[in-house]
LOLUM-955467 format. One line per 2 residues: number of its first residue (from 1); their letters; for each residue z, x, y of N, C-alpha, C. Coordinates in Angstrom, 1 decimal, decimal comma. Layout:
NUM> A> Z X Y Z X Y Z X Y ~ ...
***
This chain:
1> XX> -12,1 18,5 -13,9 -12,9 16,8 -14,4 -13,4 16,1 -13,2 ~ -14,2 15,8 -12,7 -14,3 15,0 -11,7 -14,0 13,5 -11,8
3> XX> -13,2 12,9 -10,7 -12,5 11,3 -10,5 -13,9 10,4 -10,6 ~ -13,9 9,4 -11,4 -14,8 8,8 -11,2 -14,7 7,1 -10,4
5> XX> -15,1 7,1 -9,3 -14,6 6,3 -8,4 -15,6 5,2 -8,2 ~ -15,3 3,9 -8,8 -15,8 2,7 -8,0 -15,9 2,2 -6,4
7> XX> -16,6 2,5 -5,9 -16,6 1,7 -4,3 -17,1 0,7 -4,2 ~ -16,6 -0,5 -3,7 -17,5 -2,0 -3,2 -16,8 -1,8 -1,5
9> XX> -18,2 -1,8 -0,8 -18,2 -1,8 0,3 -19,6 -2,3 1,1 ~ -19,5 -3,4 2,1 -20,9 -4,6 2,4 -21,5 -3,7 3,4
11> XX> -20,7 -2,6 4,0 -21,4 -1,7 5,2 -22,4 -0,6 4,8 ~ -23,5 -1,0 4,6 -24,4 0,1 3,8 -24,1 1,3 4,5
13> XX> -24,3 1,3 5,9 -23,9 3,2 6,3 -22,6 3,3 5,9 ~ -21,5 2,9 6,2 -20,2 2,8 5,6 -20,5 3,9 4,2
15> XX> -21,1 2,8 3,4 -20,9 3,5 2,2 -21,5 4,0 1,6 ~ -22,6 4,7 2,6 -23,3 6,1 2,3 -22,3 7,0 2,4
17> XX> -22,0 6,8 4,0 -21,3 8,2 4,4 -20,0 8,5 3,2 ~ -19,1 7,7 2,9 -18,2 7,5 2,0 -18,9 8,2 0,6
19> XX> -20,0 7,7 0,3 -20,5 8,6 -1,4 -20,8 9,6 -1,3 ~ -21,1 10,2 0,3 -21,7 11,3 0,5 -20,6 12,4 0,7
21> XX> -19,7 12,3 1,0 -18,6 12,8 1,5 -17,7 12,9 0,3 ~ -17,7 11,6 -0,5 -16,7 11,9 -1,6 -17,3 12,8 -2,8
23> XX> -18,6 12,7 -3,0 -19,4 13,6 -4,2 -19,3 14,7 -3,9 ~ -19,4 15,3 -2,6 -19,2 16,7 -2,2 -18,1 17,2 -2,5
25> XX> -17,2 16,1 -2,9 -15,6 16,4 -2,9 -15,3 16,7 -4,1 ~ -16,4 16,1 -5,1 -16,0 16,2 -6,3 -15,9 15,2 -7,3
27> XX> -16,3 13,9 -6,6 -16,0 12,6 -6,9 -17,5 12,2 -7,5 ~ -16,7 11,2 -8,9 -18,4 10,8 -9,2 -18,6 9,5 -9,0
29> XX> -19,0 8,5 -7,6 -19,1 7,8 -6,9 -19,8 6,6 -7,7 ~ -19,9 5,3 -7,8 -20,8 4,4 -8,4 -20,2 3,5 -7,2
31> XX> -21,6 3,4 -6,5 -21,4 2,3 -5,0 -22,1 1,0 -5,3 ~ -21,4 -0,1 -4,8 -21,7 -0,9 -4,9 -21,3 -2,2 -3,4
33> XX> -22,2 -3,1 -3,2 -22,0 -3,5 -2,4 -21,1 -4,7 -2,1 ~ -20,4 -5,4 -3,2 -19,9 -6,8 -3,4 -18,8 -6,5 -4,5
35> XX> -17,7 -7,7 -4,2 -16,8 -7,4 -5,2 -16,9 -7,6 -6,6 ~ -17,8 -9,0 -6,4 -18,8 -9,0 -7,8 -19,3 -8,4 -8,8
37> XX> -20,0 -7,3 -7,7 -20,9 -6,2 -8,4 -19,6 -5,1 -9,0 ~ -18,5 -4,9 -8,3 -17,8 -3,9 -8,7 -17,4 -4,7 -10,2
39> XX> -16,6 -6,1 -10,3 -16,5 -6,5 -11,5 -17,3 -6,0 -12,5 ~ -18,5 -6,4 -12,1 -19,3 -6,2 -13,1 -19,5 -5,2 -13,8
41> XX> -19,2 -4,1 -12,8 -19,6 -2,5 -13,2 -18,4 -2,3 -14,1 ~ -16,8 -2,4 -13,7 -16,0 -2,3 -14,9 -15,9 -3,1 -15,9
43> XX> -16,7 -4,3 -16,0 -16,9 -4,5 -17,3 -17,6 -3,9 -18,3 ~ -18,5 -2,8 -17,8 -19,3 -2,5 -18,5 -19,3 -0,8 -18,4
45> XX> -18,5 -0,1 -17,7 -18,2 1,2 -17,5 -16,4 1,3 -17,3 ~ -16,0 2,6 -17,2 -14,9 3,3 -17,6 -14,6 3,8 -15,4
47> XX> -13,8 3,8 -14,8 -13,6 4,2 -13,8 -12,2 4,7 -13,7 ~ -11,8 5,9 -12,8 -10,6 6,4 -12,7 -9,7 5,6 -11,4
49> XX> -10,7 5,0 -10,5 -10,2 4,5 -9,0 -11,4 3,7 -8,8 ~ -10,7 2,5 -8,1 -11,6 1,2 -7,6 -11,2 1,5 -6,0
51> XX> -12,2 1,3 -5,3 -11,7 1,5 -3,9 -12,7 0,3 -2,9 ~ -12,2 -1,1 -2,6 -12,8 -1,9 -2,2 -12,4 -2,5 -0,7
53> XX> -13,7 -2,7 -0,1 -13,3 -3,1 1,0 -13,0 -4,8 1,0 ~ -11,4 -5,0 2,1 -10,6 -6,3 2,2 -12,0 -7,2 2,4
55> XX> -12,6 -7,4 3,3 -13,6 -8,6 3,8 -15,0 -8,3 3,2 ~ -15,6 -9,0 2,5 -16,9 -8,8 1,9 -17,3 -9,8 2,2
57> XX> -18,4 -10,4 1,7 -19,4 -11,7 1,5 -19,0 -11,9 0,3 ~ -18,5 -13,5 -0,1 -18,2 -13,7 -1,0 -17,2 -13,4 -1,7
59> XX> -16,7 -12,8 -2,6 -15,0 -12,8 -3,5 -14,7 -11,6 -2,4 ~ -13,5 -11,7 -1,8 -12,9 -10,4 -1,1 -12,1 -9,3 -1,9
61> XX> -11,8 -8,0 -1,4 -11,4 -7,1 -2,2 -10,3 -7,2 -3,1 ~ -8,9 -8,3 -2,2 -7,8 -8,6 -2,6 -8,1 -9,5 -4,0
63> XX> -9,0 -10,6 -3,6 -9,3 -11,7 -4,7 -9,5 -11,0 -6,1 ~ -10,3 -10,2 -5,9 -10,7 -9,2 -7,1 -9,8 -8,0 -7,9
65> XX> -8,5 -7,9 -7,2 -7,7 -7,4 -7,9 -7,2 -7,8 -9,2 ~ -7,0 -8,9 -9,5 -6,4 -9,7 -10,3 -7,2 -9,1 -12,2
67> XX> -8,3 -9,3 -11,5 -9,8 -8,9 -12,6 -9,9 -8,1 -12,7 ~ -9,8 -7,1 -12,1 -9,9 -5,7 -12,0 -9,0 -5,1 -13,0
69> XX> -7,5 -5,8 -12,6 -6,1 -5,1 -13,4 -6,6 -5,7 -14,6 ~ -6,6 -6,7 -15,0 -7,3 -7,4 -16,3 -8,0 -6,6 -17,1
71> XX> -9,0 -6,5 -16,4 -10,0 -5,8 -17,0 -10,0 -3,9 -17,1 ~ -9,2 -3,5 -16,3 -8,8 -2,3 -16,5 -7,7 -2,2 -16,1
73> XX> -6,5 -2,2 -16,8 -5,1 -2,1 -16,2 -4,9 -0,3 -15,8 ~ -5,4 0,2 -16,1 -4,8 1,7 -16,0 -5,6 2,2 -14,8
75> XX> -7,0 1,6 -13,9 -7,2 1,9 -12,9 -6,8 1,7 -11,6 ~ -6,6 2,9 -10,9 -5,9 2,8 -9,6 -6,7 1,8 -8,6
77> XX> -6,1 1,2 -7,6 -6,8 0,2 -6,7 -6,2 0,5 -5,4 ~ -7,3 0,3 -4,5 -7,2 0,8 -3,0 -8,2 -0,1 -2,6
79> XX> -7,3 -0,5 -1,1 -7,4 -1,9 -0,6 -7,9 -0,9 0,9 ~ -9,3 -1,2 1,3 -9,5 -0,9 2,8 -10,3 -1,9 3,6
81> XX> -9,3 -1,7 5,0 -10,0 -3,0 6,1 -9,8 -2,4 7,3 ~ -10,8 -3,2 8,1 -10,6 -2,6 9,3 -9,8 -3,6 10,0
83> XX> -8,9 -4,6 9,8 -8,1 -5,3 10,1 -6,7 -5,4 9,2 ~ -6,2 -4,1 9,4 -5,0 -4,1 9,0 -3,6 -4,6 9,7
85> XX> -2,6 -5,1 9,1 -1,7 -5,8 9,3 -0,3 -6,1 8,5 ~ 0,6 -5,9 8,8 1,9 -6,1 8,3 1,6 -6,6 6,8
87> XX> 1,3 -7,9 6,7 1,0 -9,2 5,7 0,1 -8,7 5,1 ~ -1,3 -8,3 5,8 -2,3 -8,2 4,7 -1,9 -7,1 3,7
89> XX> -1,2 -5,8 4,2 -0,8 -4,9 3,4 0,2 -5,2 2,2 ~ 0,8 -5,9 2,6 2,2 -6,7 1,6 1,3 -7,6 0,7
91> XX> 0,4 -8,0 1,1 -0,3 -8,9 0,2 -1,1 -8,0 -0,6 ~ -1,8 -7,5 -0,1 -2,3 -6,5 -1,5 -1,8 -5,7 -2,5
93> XX> -0,9 -4,8 -1,8 0,0 -4,1 -2,7 0,9 -5,2 -3,8 ~ 1,4 -6,5 -3,1 1,9 -7,9 -4,2 0,9 -8,2 -5,4
95> XX> -0,2 -8,0 -5,2 -1,4 -8,6 -5,8 -1,7 -7,1 -6,7 ~ -1,4 -6,5 -6,6 -1,1 -4,7 -7,7 -2,3 -4,0 -6,6
97> XX> -2,6 -3,9 -5,7 -3,4 -2,6 -5,2 -2,3 -1,4 -5,0 ~ -2,9 -0,1 -5,5 -2,1 0,9 -5,3 -1,7 1,7 -3,8
99> XX> -2,6 1,5 -3,2 -3,1 2,3 -1,6 -3,6 0,8 -0,7 ~ -3,0 1,2 0,8 -3,9 0,2 1,7 -4,0 1,4 2,7
101> XX> -5,8 1,2 3,1 -5,4 2,1 4,4 -6,8 0,9 5,5 ~ -6,7 1,7 6,7 -6,9 0,6 7,8 -8,3 1,9 7,9
103> XX> -9,4 0,9 8,4 -10,3 1,8 9,0 -9,9 1,8 10,8 ~ -10,7 2,7 11,2 -11,3 4,0 10,5 -10,1 5,1 10,1
105> XX> -10,6 5,5 9,0 -9,6 6,8 8,4 -10,7 8,0 8,6 ~ -9,6 8,9 8,2 -10,6 10,3 8,2 -10,5 10,6 6,5
107> XX> -11,9 10,8 6,3 -12,2 11,3 5,1 -11,4 12,3 4,1 ~ -11,3 13,0 4,6 -10,2 14,2 4,1 -9,1 13,4 3,8
109> XX> -8,8 13,0 4,6 -7,2 11,9 3,8 -7,8 11,1 3,1 ~ -9,0 10,1 2,9 -9,1 9,5 2,0 -9,5 9,9 0,6
111> XX> -10,2 11,4 0,4 -9,8 12,1 -0,7 -8,8 12,7 -0,8 ~ -7,8 12,7 0,0 -6,5 13,2 -0,8 -5,6 11,7 -1,3
113> XX> -5,9 10,9 -0,6 -5,3 9,5 -1,0 -5,5 8,9 -2,4 ~ -7,2 9,4 -2,5 -7,5 8,8 -3,6 -6,9 9,2 -5,0
115> XX> -6,8 10,7 -4,6 -6,4 12,2 -5,8 -4,9 11,4 -5,9 ~ -4,3 10,9 -4,7 -2,8 10,9 -5,3 -2,5 9,6 -6,0
117> XX> -3,6 8,8 -5,6 -3,4 7,3 -6,5 -3,4 7,5 -7,6 ~ -4,6 8,5 -8,3 -4,7 8,5 -9,5 -3,9 9,2 -10,1
119> XX> -3,5 10,6 -9,7 -1,7 11,3 -10,1 -0,9 10,4 -10,5 ~ -0,8 9,1 -9,6 0,9 8,4 -10,1 0,0 7,5 -10,9
121> XX> -1,0 6,8 -11,5 -1,3 6,1 -12,0 -1,3 7,1 -13,7 ~ -1,7 8,0 -13,7 -1,7 9,0 -14,6 -0,4 9,3 -14,9
123> XX> 0,3 9,6 -14,1 2,0 10,1 -14,5 2,7 8,4 -14,4 ~ 2,0 7,8 -14,4 2,8 6,2 -14,7 4,4 6,2 -13,8
125> XX> 4,2 6,7 -12,4 5,1 6,5 -11,5 4,7 5,9 -10,6 ~ 4,5 4,7 -10,5 4,1 4,4 -8,8 5,1 4,1 -8,2
127> XX> 4,9 4,3 -6,6 5,7 4,2 -5,7 6,4 3,3 -5,4 ~ 6,4 2,0 -6,0 7,0 0,9 -5,8 7,4 0,5 -7,7
129> XX> 9,2 0,7 -7,9 9,5 0,7 -9,0 9,6 -0,8 -9,6 ~ 10,3 -1,1 -10,5 10,4 -2,0 -11,4 11,4 -3,3 -10,4
131> XX> 11,4 -3,2 -9,4 12,1 -4,0 -8,5 11,4 -4,6 -7,7 ~ 10,1 -4,3 -7,8 8,8 -4,8 -6,8 9,4 -6,1 -6,3
133> XX> 9,4 -7,0 -6,5 9,8 -8,3 -5,7 10,8 -8,1 -4,9 ~ 11,8 -8,0 -5,1 13,1 -7,2 -4,4 12,6 -6,9 -3,3
135> XX> 11,5 -5,7 -3,2 11,2 -5,0 -2,3 10,1 -5,9 -1,5 ~ 9,2 -6,3 -2,1 8,1 -7,3 -1,4 9,1 -8,8 -0,4
137> XX> 10,0 -8,9 -1,2 11,0 -10,1 -0,4 11,4 -9,4 0,8 ~ 12,0 -8,3 0,6 12,5 -7,7 2,1 11,5 -7,4 2,9
139> XX> 10,4 -7,1 2,5 9,1 -6,6 3,5 8,6 -8,0 4,1 ~ 8,8 -9,1 3,6 8,2 -10,3 4,2 8,8 -10,6 5,3
141> XX> 10,1 -10,3 5,5 11,3 -10,6 6,9 10,8 -10,0 7,9 ~ 10,6 -10,3 8,9 10,3 -9,5 10,4 11,4 -8,6 10,7
143> XX> 12,7 -9,4 10,5 14,1 -9,0 10,7 14,1 -7,5 10,1 ~ 14,1 -7,6 8,9 14,2 -6,4 7,7 13,1 -5,4 8,2
145> XX> 12,0 -6,0 8,3 10,7 -4,6 8,9 11,4 -4,2 9,6 ~ 11,9 -4,6 10,7 12,6 -4,1 12,0 13,2 -3,4 12,0
147> XX> 14,4 -3,5 11,2 15,4 -2,7 10,6 14,6 -1,4 10,0 ~ 14,2 -1,2 9,2 13,3 -0,4 8,4 12,9 0,5 9,4
149> XX> 12,1 -0,1 10,3 11,5 0,7 11,5 12,6 1,5 12,6 ~ 14,0 0,8 12,8 14,6 1,4 13,6 15,4 2,5 12,7
151> XX> 15,8 2,6 11,7 16,3 3,4 10,6 15,1 4,7 10,5 ~ 13,5 4,2 10,4 12,6 5,5 10,6 12,9 6,3 12,1
153> XX> 13,0 5,3 12,8 13,1 6,1 14,4 14,5 7,0 14,6 ~ 15,5 6,2 14,2 16,8 7,1 14,4 17,6 7,6 13,3
155> XX> 16,7 7,5 12,0 17,5 8,1 11,1 18,8 7,4 10,0 ~ 19,7 7,3 11,1 20,7 7,2 10,3 21,7 6,4 11,9
157> XX> 22,1 5,1 11,5 22,7 4,3 12,5 24,0 3,5 12,1 ~ 24,6 3,0 12,6 25,7 2,4 12,3 25,9 0,7 12,6
159> XX> 26,1 -0,3 11,7 26,0 -1,6 12,1 25,9 -2,0 13,3 ~ 26,6 -1,5 14,1 26,6 -2,1 15,5 25,5 -1,6 16,4
161> XX> 25,2 -0,4 15,8 23,8 0,0 16,9 22,7 -0,2 16,2 ~ 22,7 -0,5 14,8 21,5 -1,3 14,4 21,1 -2,5 14,7
163> XX> 22,4 -3,4 14,9 22,2 -4,6 14,9 21,7 -4,5 16,9 ~ 22,4 -4,2 17,4 21,8 -4,4 19,0 20,2 -4,0 19,2
165> XX> 20,0 -2,5 18,3 18,2 -2,2 18,5 17,3 -3,2 17,9 ~ 17,6 -3,7 16,7 17,0 -5,1 16,2 17,0 -6,5 17,0
167> XX> 18,0 -6,5 18,0 18,3 -8,0 18,8 19,0 -9,0 18,0 ~ 19,9 -8,8 17,3 20,6 -9,8 16,3 21,4 -9,9 16,9
169> XX> 22,4 -11,1 17,4 23,6 -10,8 18,0 24,4 -11,6 16,9 ~ 24,3 -12,4 16,1 24,9 -13,2 14,6 25,1 -12,0 13,8
171> XX> 26,1 -11,5 13,5 26,3 -10,2 12,7 26,1 -10,7 11,2 ~ 26,9 -11,8 11,2 27,0 -12,5 10,1 25,6 -12,3 9,1
173> XX> 24,6 -13,3 10,0 23,1 -13,4 9,4 22,3 -11,7 9,1 ~ 22,7 -10,6 10,6 22,5 -9,6 10,1 22,4 -8,7 8,9
175> XX> 24,0 -9,1 8,8 24,5 -8,2 7,2 24,1 -8,9 6,2 ~ 23,4 -10,0 6,5 23,1 -11,0 5,4 21,4 -9,8 4,7
177> XX> 21,1 -9,8 6,1 19,4 -9,2 5,8 19,9 -7,7 5,4 ~ 20,6 -6,9 5,8 21,0 -5,6 5,3 21,6 -5,6 3,8
179> XX> 22,1 -6,4 3,3 22,3 -6,9 1,7 21,4 -6,7 1,4 ~ 20,3 -7,5 1,9 19,2 -7,4 1,0 17,8 -6,3 0,7
181> XX> 17,9 -5,8 2,0 17,6 -4,4 1,9 18,2 -3,3 1,2 ~ 19,1 -3,2 1,1 20,2 -2,6 0,0 20,0 -2,9 -1,2
183> XX> 19,8 -4,4 -1,6 20,0 -4,7 -2,9 18,1 -4,2 -3,5 ~ 17,3 -4,4 -2,7 16,2 -3,9 -2,5 15,9 -2,4 -3,3
185> XX> 16,8 -1,7 -2,7 16,7 -0,4 -3,0 15,6 0,6 -1,6 ~ 15,9 0,1 -0,8 15,0 0,5 0,3 16,0 1,1 1,8
187> XX> 17,0 0,5 1,6 18,1 1,0 2,8 19,8 1,3 1,8 ~ 20,0 2,4 2,0 21,3 2,3 2,0 22,5 2,9 3,0
189> XX> 23,8 2,9 2,7 24,6 3,6 3,5 25,9 4,8 2,9 ~ 26,4 5,2 3,7 27,5 6,4 3,0 28,9 6,3 3,4
191> XX> 29,6 6,6 2,8 31,1 6,4 3,2 31,7 6,2 4,6 ~ 30,7 6,4 5,2 31,2 6,4 6,6 30,6 5,1 7,4
193> XX> 29,7 4,3 6,3 29,0 2,7 6,5 28,1 3,3 7,8 ~ 27,7 4,6 7,5 26,1 4,7 8,5 25,0 4,3 7,6
195> XX> 24,0 3,7 7,7 22,9 3,2 7,4 21,6 4,0 7,6 ~ 20,6 4,3 6,3 19,9 5,2 6,6 18,6 4,9 5,5
197> XX> 17,5 5,1 5,6 16,5 4,8 4,5 16,6 5,3 3,2 ~ 16,6 5,0 2,0 16,4 5,7 1,2 15,2 6,3 1,2
199> XX> 14,6 7,2 0,1 13,4 8,0 -0,4 12,1 6,5 -0,9 ~ 12,5 5,8 -1,0 11,5 4,4 -1,7 11,5 4,0 0,0
201> XX> 12,5 3,5 0,7 12,3 3,1 2,1 11,4 3,8 2,8 ~ 11,8 5,2 3,2 10,8 5,8 3,6 9,3 6,0 3,3
203> XX> 8,9 5,7 2,1 7,8 5,6 1,5 6,8 4,5 1,6 ~ 7,7 3,5 1,7 7,1 1,9 2,1 7,0 2,0 3,5
205> XX> 7,9 2,6 4,3 7,6 2,4 5,7 6,2 3,5 6,4 ~ 6,5 4,2 5,5 4,9 5,0 5,8 3,7 4,3 5,5
207> XX> 3,9 3,7 4,1 2,7 3,6 3,6 2,0 1,6 4,2 ~ 3,1 1,2 4,4 2,6 -0,1 5,1 3,4 -0,4 6,3
209> XX> 4,1 -0,6 6,8 4,8 -0,9 8,2 4,1 0,2 9,2 ~ 3,6 1,4 8,9 2,9 2,2 10,3 1,2 1,8 10,1
211> X> 0,8 0,9 9,1 -0,6 1,0 9,2 -1,5 0,2 10,6
***
């Protein structure tokens, strides 16, 4: 069965390219040029996934998330932007987006991402668990984001090495940030007090911090 995709993109050329590519890949695409039109479509029809541009004339893709989720709570939502930053990614995910992509993107990668989002929604196993507030709180701090980045690069680090790489001289302050990351489920440590990313931490790093 083909997946029903609602595409909201105000760039006509890109909208047509995406529509053609995903249609050839088996998607049933409904394309529109604004978030307002997307909301109107969702109120009249059922879709598996909505893909919205972050910046459009009128309502932004992120502003539309709340309305879309209220109207179609089981629909996957992907936000796309040419101006990807950690803050916009966190904001999009916090407001309910299931995925965040930065332009330009590979069309094959886009197809895989959309199918993955749909599978996660279908299985009711989102990549951010019930402690999402703790996760977003951790990501909001640049020191903690740096910790996650360093652990991704070096895999496993002792406290002092991690402290040095992040560039924090106040060990008490740094220990507080580490505790918050552990509490959020992004970082853990073994019996030898070596810190490393949890599977959730690795997933978050790949999805948000490397955009």
